[in-house]
LUMPADO-33218 format. One record per residue (C-alpha): x, y, z; residue in one letter. Coordinates in Angstrom, 3 decimals. Layout:
% LUMPADO-33218
REC       px       py       pz type
REC        X        Y        Z    A
...
This chain:
% LUMPADO-33218
REC       px       py       pz type
REC   16.302    6.474   -6.684    X
REC   15.971    4.210   -9.711    X
REC   12.958    2.040  -10.414    X
REC   10.013    2.054   -8.041    X
REC    9.181   -0.916   -5.855    X
REC    5.717   -2.410   -5.876    X
REC    3.449   -1.898   -2.906    X
REC    1.778   -4.755   -1.041    X
REC   -1.660   -4.033   -2.604    X
REC   -0.150   -4.015   -6.094    X
REC    1.538   -7.367   -5.463    X
REC   -1.726   -8.862   -4.185    X
REC   -3.546   -7.592   -7.289    X
REC   -0.816   -9.000   -9.549    X
REC   -1.106  -12.419   -7.892    X
REC   -4.753  -12.481   -8.999    X
REC   -3.829  -11.332  -12.515    X
REC   -1.142  -14.012  -13.048    X
REC   -3.033  -16.883  -11.412    X
REC   -3.005  -19.898  -13.728    X
REC   -0.112  -18.648  -15.877    X
REC    2.808  -20.827  -14.688    X
REC    5.726  -18.686  -15.856    X
REC    4.134  -15.507  -14.511    X
REC    3.162  -17.041  -11.164    X
REC    6.710  -18.266  -10.638    X
REC    8.336  -15.014  -11.801    X
REC    6.176  -12.845   -9.591    X
REC    6.333  -14.904   -6.429    X
REC    9.995  -15.910   -6.554    X
REC   10.991  -12.465   -7.835    X
REC    9.428  -10.852   -4.775    X
REC   10.530  -13.472   -2.214    X
REC   14.137  -13.992   -3.232    X
REC   15.069  -10.356   -3.999    X
REC   17.506  -11.507   -6.692    X
REC   18.758   -9.571   -9.682    X
REC   17.080  -10.559  -12.947    X
REC   20.086  -12.571  -14.140    X
REC   20.269  -14.555  -10.894    X
REC   16.515  -15.150  -10.772    X
REC   16.335  -16.302  -14.398    X
REC   19.278  -18.666  -13.820    X
REC   17.511  -20.632  -11.095    X
REC   17.336  -24.354  -11.716    X
REC   14.593  -26.628  -10.434    X
REC   17.207  -28.145   -8.085    X
REC   17.535  -24.723   -6.414    X
REC   13.889  -24.790   -5.281    X
REC   12.907  -28.486   -5.206    X
REC   14.549  -31.352   -3.348    X
REC   15.252  -34.513   -5.401    X
REC   12.255  -36.079   -3.606    X
REC   10.021  -33.402   -5.166    X
REC    9.372  -31.430   -1.979    X
REC    9.778  -27.666   -2.056    X
REC   12.872  -26.388   -0.275    X
REC   12.510  -24.030    2.675    X
REC   15.098  -21.556    1.338    X
REC   17.267  -20.673   -1.649    X
REC   20.873  -19.562   -1.716    X
REC   22.620  -18.887   -5.012    X
REC   25.983  -17.600   -6.158    X
REC   25.308  -14.155   -7.610    X
REC   26.454  -13.632  -11.181    X
REC   27.426   -9.980  -10.616    X
REC   29.306  -10.272   -7.319    X
REC   30.281  -13.969   -7.356    X
REC   29.152  -14.067   -3.704    X
REC   26.621  -16.487   -2.289    X
REC   23.343  -14.970   -1.113    X
REC   21.892  -15.576    2.309    X
REC   19.524  -18.535    2.406    X
REC   16.372  -16.634    1.473    X
REC   13.164  -18.244    2.749    X
REC   10.641  -19.446    0.207    X
REC    7.296  -18.020    1.306    X
REC    3.923  -19.737    0.952    X
REC    2.866  -18.113   -2.349    X
REC    6.117  -19.255   -3.945    X
REC    5.858  -22.737   -2.422    X
REC    2.395  -23.142   -3.918    X
REC    3.555  -21.961   -7.368    X
REC    6.631  -24.212   -7.265    X
REC    4.660  -27.309   -6.240    X
REC    1.979  -26.544   -8.822    X
REC    4.228  -25.875  -11.805    X
REC    7.564  -27.612  -11.286    X
REC    6.737  -31.037   -9.822    X
REC    7.134  -32.778  -13.195    X
REC   10.364  -30.996  -14.165    X
REC   13.884  -32.394  -14.108    X
REC   16.288  -31.076  -11.459    X
REC   18.474  -29.702  -14.290    X
REC   15.683  -27.697  -15.927    X
REC   15.484  -23.951  -15.529    X
REC   12.642  -22.726  -13.324    X
REC   11.847  -20.035  -15.908    X
REC   12.022  -21.896  -19.182    X
REC   11.800  -19.901  -22.355    X
REC    9.386  -20.900  -25.108    X
REC   12.262  -22.337  -27.106    X
REC   13.713  -24.110  -24.072    X
REC   13.053  -27.570  -25.537    X
REC   15.590  -26.712  -28.223    X
REC   17.980  -24.328  -26.501    X
REC   17.760  -25.393  -22.838    X
REC   17.889  -21.738  -21.828    X
REC   15.840  -19.672  -19.396    X
REC   13.749  -16.749  -20.574    X
REC   15.785  -13.761  -21.663    X
REC   16.162  -10.574  -19.679    X
REC   14.220   -8.800  -22.418    X
REC   11.325  -11.243  -22.139    X
REC   11.255  -10.876  -18.354    X
REC   11.239   -7.088  -18.829    X
REC    8.313   -7.300  -21.278    X
REC    6.378   -9.444  -18.798    X
REC    6.935   -6.960  -15.969    X
REC    5.895   -4.041  -18.210    X
REC    2.708   -5.914  -19.143    X
REC    1.961   -6.429  -15.438    X
REC    2.382   -2.703  -14.776    X
REC   -0.024   -1.906  -17.618    X
REC   -2.547   -4.384  -16.214    X
REC   -2.245   -2.650  -12.842    X
REC   -3.208    0.574  -14.608    X
REC   -0.087    2.464  -13.553    X
REC    0.303    5.838  -15.251    X
REC    4.015    5.624  -16.035    X
REC    5.119    2.042  -16.567    X
REC    8.654    3.256  -17.324    X
REC    9.073    3.839  -13.576    X
REC    9.003    0.045  -13.086    X
REC   11.169   -2.799  -14.323    X
REC   12.412   -6.241  -13.357    X
REC   14.403   -4.441  -10.703    X
REC   11.117   -3.427   -9.086    X
REC   10.635   -7.108   -8.210    X
REC   14.007   -7.213   -6.401    X
REC   13.344   -3.910   -4.675    X
REC    9.774   -4.507   -3.463    X
REC   10.348   -6.788   -0.480    X
REC   13.606   -5.018    0.414    X
REC   11.768   -1.693    0.569    X
REC    8.923   -3.171    2.631    X
REC   11.441   -4.627    5.095    X
REC   13.185   -1.278    5.379    X
REC    9.903    0.629    5.833    X
REC    8.848   -1.712    8.650    X
REC   12.212   -1.994   10.429    X
REC   14.398    0.926    9.283    X
REC   17.271   -1.591    9.416    X
REC   19.416   -0.687    6.406    X
REC   22.124   -3.183    7.365    X
REC   19.653   -6.094    7.409    X
REC   18.405   -5.095    3.956    X
REC   22.004   -4.747    2.751    X
REC   22.710   -8.312    3.840    X
REC   19.529   -9.653    2.252    X
REC   20.360   -7.981   -1.068    X
REC   23.999   -9.064   -0.926    X
REC   25.246   -5.507   -1.237    X
REC   28.641   -4.481    0.103    X
REC   27.890   -1.163    1.788    X
REC   25.160    0.487    3.834    X
REC   25.733    3.636    1.789    X
REC   24.882    1.819   -1.442    X
REC   21.832    0.212    0.155    X
REC   20.627    3.554    1.505    X
REC   20.866    5.057   -1.961    X
REC   19.164    1.984   -3.437    X
REC   16.255    2.343   -1.019    X
REC   16.014    6.077   -1.581    X
REC   16.920    6.980    1.986    X
REC   17.460   10.735    1.877    X
REC   18.480   13.242    4.504    X
REC   14.832   14.332    4.682    X
REC   13.589   10.796    5.298    X
REC   16.254   10.332    7.991    X
REC   15.134   13.579    9.665    X
REC   11.481   12.462    9.511    X
REC   12.458    9.195   11.166    X
REC   14.312   11.108   13.897    X
REC   11.214   13.257   14.440    X
REC    9.091   10.145   14.920    X
REC   11.147    8.966   17.909    X
REC   10.664   10.940   21.079    X
REC   12.708    9.924   24.105    X
């Protein structure tokens, strides 16, 4: 099943923990909303989320590094809009959304390792027993899992994640024969 997704209550608690820390606010909110792989998320430029006029865009669509396919235009939700407006309004359109500490010299986003360390620190702050069960991939998986749990629409989740097969998405979400049987039991015609 891979890394665990975060639950709604955990995400709400994390939003309180990261409040006022620009990089963390942006990573958490956009990581949840956009359901992108770490490499795609970290590669976002300010121009991907802000219009040249400085207004926050309604959605984001990027070409995925792994698949070379363009994602669906993922909506930017209110928590992300607030973080973007708060922390990126003075940035250049060519800047990375997630600038590393050395970005003034290297013009690079944070590294995958740094993003991983940040996520691990969040899991520790949440008081989770086994932080190794979570990673940057938990950010990508959280909203996708919530959508699946509410709708049971694997194909919709597949499209949102940019995956090529329902089989792969089912495995990604941890849909097992037992969970399919439980779902069948819950519908009585």
